[in-house]
N, C-alpha and C positions, 0 to 999 in steps of 0.2 A: 798317766791316764789308764783306766781300766779296759782291758781288751780281751774279748772272747776269742782266744786264738783258734779254737776249733771252728768257729763260725767264719773267722777271717780266712782260714785255709780253704773251707768249703766254698767261699766266695772267689776262689782262685787267686788269693793273695798269699804270699809266702812269708814266713818268719825268716828274717835274715840275721846276719851277724852283728848288724849295726843296731844298737838299741833304739826303740821307737820307730824304726824304719821298716818299710815292707817293699815287696816287689810284686807287681801284678803280672799274671800269666795270661797271654792272649791266645785263644784257640784259632787255629786257621785250618778247618776240615779240608783235607786233601792237598794242603800246602798251597793252595791258590787263592790269591786275593787281588783286588783291584788296587793299582798303585796309589789312588786317591786316599785309601785308608792309612797309607803311611804318614800323611800329614797329621792325622789324629794322634798316632802313636808318637810322632816327633813332638807334638804339643805336650803330651803327657811327660815324656822324657825330659824336655827342655824346661817346662815351667814348674813341674812337680817332682820329677826325679832328679838324678845326678847327671843328666845329659847323655846317658848311654842306653843301649838297647842290645839285648842278648838274643840271637837266633838260637832257638832250642833244637835238640835232636828230634823232637817230635813235630817239627815244622811249625812252631809257634813263636811267640815273641815273649820276652821277659824284661820288664822295665823295673830296675832297682832304684833305691835311694828315695822312696816316697814316704812322706809322714804319715803314720797310721791315722791321724786325725783327718787326713784328706781322702780317705777311702770312699766316702759317699760322693764326693766331687768327682773323683776319678771314674766312678761307675757311671756318672751322668756324661762324662766327656766321651767315654768309649761306646756309648749307646749306638751311635751310627755305625760302628764296626761290627757289633753284635748283630744289628738289624740287617747290615749288608751281606753278612756271611750266613744269614738265615739260621742262626743258632737259637734253639728253643730257650725261652726265658719265662719265668713266672710273671714278672711284671716289668715294665720299662724302668730304666735308671737304676736298677738294682744290681747290675752286674751279672756274673754268672752264678747260676743256682747250685752248682756242684763242681767238683774238681776230681773226683775219685776216678771215673772213667776217663782215660787220657784221650787227647786229640787224635782223631783218626787221621793217620798220615798216608801219603801216597807218592809213588813216583810220578813223573810228569805225564805218563800215559800217552795215548794216541793222538791227543790234540797236537803233540809236537813229535813224538819219538816214532820212528818207523818200525821199531821192533815191537812196540806195545799192541796187545791184541784187543784192548778196550779202553774207554774213557775212565781212567782211575779216579779222576777228581769228582766226576759225576756220581760214581758209585760210593765213594767216600762220603759225600755230602748226604747221600740217601741213607747210609748207615748212621751217620751223625744224627740226622733227624729222628731215626727210629730209637736210638739208645740214649741220647742225651736229654736231660740230665740224669745222672746216676752216681751214687757215691762209691760204688764198688770199683776195686782197682782192676780195670781190664785195659789191655792195650791191643789195638788193631791196626794192621798196615796192609796196604794194597800195592801189588806190583803188577806191571802190565805183561810181563813175560818171565821166563825162567832166569834171565840175567839177574833178576832180583836186586835192582839197584837200591830199593828202599830197605833191604835186609828184613824181609817180612818173616823169614824163619826164625827170628829172634823175638816174636811176639806171641801173645796168647792166641791171636787168630791172624794167620797170614793168608792173604787172598791173592793167588797168583792167576793171571790171565792165561787162557788156553784158546785155542782154535782147532777145529778139525779140518785140516786142509782138504780142499776140493780140487780134484784133478780132472782137467779137460785134455784128453789124450790127443785131440785133434790140433791143439795148439803146441804140443811138445815137439821139439826138434831134435831130441836125443842128445843134447849137449852135456848132460849129466852134471850140470852145475848144482842142482839140488842135491843129488845123491852124494856128490863129493863134499858139499858143505855140511850135510846132515852127518856124515861119518866123521868129519874133522871137528865140527863144532857142537854137535848135539847128540842124538840118541842112536845114530846108525840104524835108522828105521826105514830107509829106502834102498831098494835095489833096482838095477836096470836089467830088464829081461825082455826079449823079443822086441827090442827097440822102443820099449815103453817102461815107465817107472811104476814100481809097485810099492805101496806103503804098507808096512806091518803095523797094524793098529795096536797090537800088544806092546810094541816097543815105543810107539810115537808118544811123545809128551806134550804135543800140541803147541809147540813153541812158535811155529809159523816161520822158522828160518828158511824153509824151502820156498816160500811165498816171495820173500825179499830177493831171493837169488835168481828166480826164473826170468830170463830175458824176454819171454813171450807171453807171459801171464797164464801159463798152463795151470799154475797153482793159484788159488784164491782162498780167502778166509771164509769160514762158514757163516752164514747169516745169523745162526744161533751163537749166543755168548755162553761159553763154558768157563769153569774155574777149577783150580786145584786148591782145596782148602786144607791148610796146615794148622796144627793146634799145639799149644802149650810150650812154645819156645820161651826162653827167659834169660835175663843176665842176672845181676844181684850177687850177694855174697854166698848164698848157699846153692850148690849144685846147678850152676848155669848150664844151659843146654840148648841145642837147636830143636825147633819144632819138628813134629813128624806128620806125614801125610795122613788126613783123616778121610777125605772123600775127593776122588778125581771126577772130572766131567760134571760138576754140580752147577746149578743155575743160581741167578741173584737171589730171587725170593727165598729159596731154601737156605741160603747163607744167613740172610737177615733173620729168618725164623730161628734158626740153630743159635744165633747169637743171643736172641731174646730168651730162648729157653735156658741158655746157660745162666742167665741172671737168676732164673728160678732156682736152678741148681745150687748156685752160690748162696742164695737166701736160706735154703734148706740145710746146707752142709758146712757152712763157714764156722770156723772156730771163733767165737766172739771174744774168747779170752786171749786170742793172739795179741801181740804188742800193738797198742793203738787201736785194737778192734778190727785190724786189717790182716787178712790172710790172702796171699796171692793165689789166684785160681789154680795155678799149676800144682801147688802143694795140696790143695784140696782134691784134685784128680789123683794125685799120688796116694793120698790118704783112703779115698773111697774106691779107687780103682777105675780103670778106663771103661769097663762095662757099665757101671753105674752112670758115669758121665754121658756115655753114649745113649742110654736109655732116656735121660733127660733131654739130651740135645736133639734127638730125632722125633721126639713127641709131636705128632700131628704134622710131621714134615712129609710132603709128597714129592720125593725125588723123582728125576727124570729116568727114562729108561736106560740111559747110558752111565748114570752115576755108579761109582765103584766105591763102596764104604770098606774101610779097613776093619777087618774083624777083630783083630787084637794089635795093640801097641804097647811096646815095652820101651821105656826110655832108658 
């Protein structure tokens, strides 16, 4: 049978080693889905695949062993999953409209984890709605705190949750649990002086460790949500590297605007002669320079008063 492999891959199906067979990739924004959708994936794997299902590193699923002739059928079967996960789609029963921008992944966040400073799944889904579908190769990961369980520093955009700890001195009993914990496990940003705790805002990384260790609730999380935005981490064959801090104490809306601006930057500077017409965004930044990227990324972005932008980055 004649197969448009380019369109097949764009539709989130993979070319596999088995001739005439494909594998479908299921996006799960934020890594969170209702268990009921697993029955749909079981049906696809059992009736149309080889009976197996692979959990990917990007918090999605890949179902191999599917006959390419069954792609239209599979797209109809997975429609409830696409709708349930609120994934943007051009028209029903046609599957995914793009696969270039990868699934937005996230740690479990503050729905479950006591360390997390925000609802990572909710923010991941918000980003997904803003950027998908898109054919450009961009990877985004969200982590609730500096423990970075999702390995956000290995992505094009890593979004780390921060909080500005609020201190109620009248609740403090001087046990120094927060001070000792910050010194041993975090940034050594707290000192005990005159029977009260003092936080050094220059040292503080907004991890929230002090909040979890206080037995009397003298420390609480700030009502405002802040983030540390890291950029241009990557794996791959050529020059793998960890991302670098771009903006500290940034807000949600600014992050989304920066990511959308980055797509404009990619369109203007991508090397269309790159293999497969794809050039990883990190290499574009390497080629054009950080200042050009920053110019595009911050266009029409209204950062809050606490935001700290890195003036220069050298990887």
